[in-house]
N, C-alpha and C positions, 0 to 999 in steps of 0.2 A: 242595857249595855250588851255588847257583843264582842267576840274575839275573831280576828281574821285568821283563817286557817289556809296556809299556802301548800300547794302541791305541785309536782313537776308537770309540765305539758305532756311528757311521755305517759304519765299515769292517766291524764285526761283522755289521751288518744286510745290508751288501752281499754279504759272503761267504755268509751263510745263503741269501740269495736266489739267488745264482749256483749254489750246490750243489743247492738245490731244483730249479733249472732244468736240472740235468744237466751243468753245466760241470765239466770235469776239473780236479782239484786243481792239477796242475802248470801249467795255463794261468793259474790265479788267482795262483799264485806269480810267474809271469813278468810279469803285469800289475802286481803290487805292486812287483816289482823295477824295472819301468819307471818307477814313480813315485818311485824313490830309496830304497826300503826295503832294509835289509841282507838278504842271501839267507837266512842262518840264521834270522833272526827271522821272515821271511816264511814259510819252510817250517814253522816251529814253530806259528805262528798258524793257518795253513791246516790243519795236521795236527790241532791241538786242536779245530777246528770239525768236521773230518771225523769224528774220534773221537766227539765228543759227539753228532753226528747219527746215527752208527751205533748208539750205545748208547741213543738216545732220552733223553739227559740234557740239562739246560739248557746252552745255548751259553755260552762264556766272555763275560763282560760287557764288560770293557775291559782285561784284563790276563791274562797267562799266565806260568808260571815256565819259564825257559829253563835247563836243567841246564848245569853247568860242562862245557865241551867235553871235557876230559880224562876226567872222571868218566862222561860219557855214552858212551865208547867202550871197552867191555870188550875183553879180549884175544881175538884171532881164534881160533875153534875149528878152522876148516878148515886143514889142514896146508899149509905153503908149497910152492912149486915148480910146475912145469908138468905133473908126473905124480905121482899119489898112489897108494901101494899100499894096497889095502883088502882084506886077507886073501887072497882068491883071484883078485883082478882088479886090473889097473893102470888107474886112472881118469885120463883126459886132462882137463887144465884148459884149455879153449878161451879163456876170458876170466874176469877176476875184478876186484872192487873192494873197497875197505877201509872206506868210510864211507857207508852201512852195508855190512857184509860181504855180498857176493853173488858167485856164480860160475856160469858156463855150463860144464857138464861133459859129457864124452863117454865111451862105452864103460862105462856104469854097469850095463847089462844087455845080454845078447845077444838075438838074434832069437827063439830057442827059448824063453827065459825069458819074454819079453814075450808070445809067443803062448800059453804055458801059463797065465800069470796071467789073461789075457782069457778063456780057455775055462773056467777054474775059477770065475771070477767071474760069467760070463754068466747061469747059472740062478739066482743069488742077488741079482741087481740089484733095487733098489727105487727109487722116486723120491727124489732127494736132498733133504735137509732143511737148513735154516738154524737157527742157535740164536737164539731170541727173546731180545734183550738184556734185556728186563724180567723174563721168567719163567725164562730159562735152559733152556726146553724146546725140543726139536727139533720144528720145524714144516715142513711141505711148503710151498714157496714157488714161485709162478709166475715169480719173478725169476730162477730158475736151473733151466732145463729140462734138467737132467742126471739120470743114474741112478747109483747107487753102492751099495757094500757094504764091509764091513770083514772082513779076515782076522784071526783070533786070532793072537797071538804064537806063532810056531813051530808052527802048526797042522799043517803037513806038512813034508816034507823040503825042498821048494823054498822055501817061505816062511821056514823056519828059516835056510836058507843066505842068503837075501836080507836077513833081519833082521840077521844077523851082519855081512854085507858093508856094509850102509848105516850101521850103528852105527859100524863102523870108519872109514868115510868121513867121517861127521859128528863123529867124535872124541869120542863120549860113550858111557858104558856101555850095553850091550845092554838092561839093565833100565830105562833111562830112556826107551826108545822106546815110543810107542803102537803098536797094531796097524796094519798097512798098510791104507790106505783106497784103494779103486779107484773111479774115476769114469769114466763114459762120457758124452760129449757128442755127441748126434746133430747132423746138419747144422742150423745155425741157433741152436744152444744155446751159452751162455756163462755167465759169472757177473759180478755187479756187484763193484765194488771193495770189499775187505774186509780185515781183519787176521786172522792165524791165532792170535795170542795171545788168552788169555781175558780178557775185560773183567769185573772183579769187581763188576758191577752187579746181580747176582742171586745167590741162595743157592747154586744148583747150581754156578756158576763159582767162587764163594768156597770152597766145600767141595772142589772139584777142585784148586784151587790149594793149599789147606791140605794135601791128601793128597800131592800130587806135585810141588808147585812150579809155576811158570809154564812155558808153552811157550817155548822159546828159539830153535829153528831148524826149518826146513822143507826137505825135499828132494822135489821133484816130478819123477818120471821118466816120460818119454813112451814109450808102449808101441806106437805106430804113427806112420807119417808122415802128416801132415795136408796135403792138397794146397793148401788156402787157409784162412787165418784160424787161430783157435785159439791165438794166441800168449799166453804169460804176460806180462801188461803190468804195469809198476810206474809209475803215473801221476806220482808225485812225483819219480821218479828219471829219467824219460825213457827207460826201458828196455822192450824187448819181446823175449822169448826164444822162438825158433821151436820148435814141437813136431816133433822128429826122433826116430825110434825109437831107443831105447837111450841117448839123451842125457838130461840132467837139469838142472833149475834149482834152485840152492841159495841160501838166504838166512838170515841170522841177525838176530834182533831182540830178544833178551832176555839179561840178565846174571844172575849168581848172586844179586843183591840184589833181583830181581823187577822191575827197571826194564825198560821196553819202548820200542822205537823205532817211532813211528807212521809213519815213512817207508817201512815195509815194506808199506804198503797195496798190494794187487795185485788183479788180476782175470784171468779167462780171456776173451780176445776171442772173439766169436761165430765158430763154425766156418762159413765161407762155402761150402766145398765139401768133401765127404767126411764123416768122423767123427773123433773124438778120444778116445783111451783114455789115462789116466794113472794112476799109483799114487803116493800120497803117504805120506811118513814124517815124523811130528812127534816132536821130542825135548823132554823135560821137564828141568827143573833138577835133579830128584831121581828116584828110582825111580818109575815110573808105577804107580799103584794105582787101578784102576777102582772105580766106585761099587759094583759087584757083589762086590768083594773085601772090603769093609768088613764086619766082623762086627757084626751087630745084637744088642743085649742081649736076653737071654731075658726073657719076660714075668714080672712079679712073681707069686709064688704066695701 
């Protein structure tokens, strides 16, 4: 079930102008709350405009659908408690929240594992890409001055061990995980607010969702201490998680029905001193099947 929330076209035009001017979504929510709007409705209206802007889709005209609160909150995947046993390591839960599910975790990787990942990735780094929401193609963007690469699932002993540990921590089958992505942010680099779930606005994303289901959760593990900047920022939640070696930022945003939570909007704050290395694990609703695994039909004879 859902409720239709209506708003004035003037509000929609104001939101679009503020977002185009670089205003943070949470600041817009606060302004709307100050005018007397219900917080959940304000969050949803802003999230719908942010999502449409990101996809290059038409902005909502004067109404959005607000899902039933109970239906919009799937069961938490992250195990309860202050410590979580993840096969070969006990993970410390420094902080957590339930709506949406997010957590700050410690002891996810040790110093030697962090160092080894960086050294294995260094010669394979290439300029990071963004997914063009209209074409679904990866394009190099000057909005994200980072470098990155992907490890294949279980491509060596260390990566296989980490794949198993992170899958246990994220409480989903090993086969649901995409290969680890490593990113390097030099001083001054960061990323704009974005969602990790796939927007079905192009054929490539629709095909990926059909093969593997939607992305449902993310784990970002920090591989070095960043002296200043580089926080993982959630503008709609008012959260900023500091990049400390071996710690991780975890968040959930999808359920088994393919519904996603736009409040998972996040960004990497610019690194103001030093550099930042992270490795990301994305989980799917079903077994991850890459485009390269799909068997293509033989040509007709």
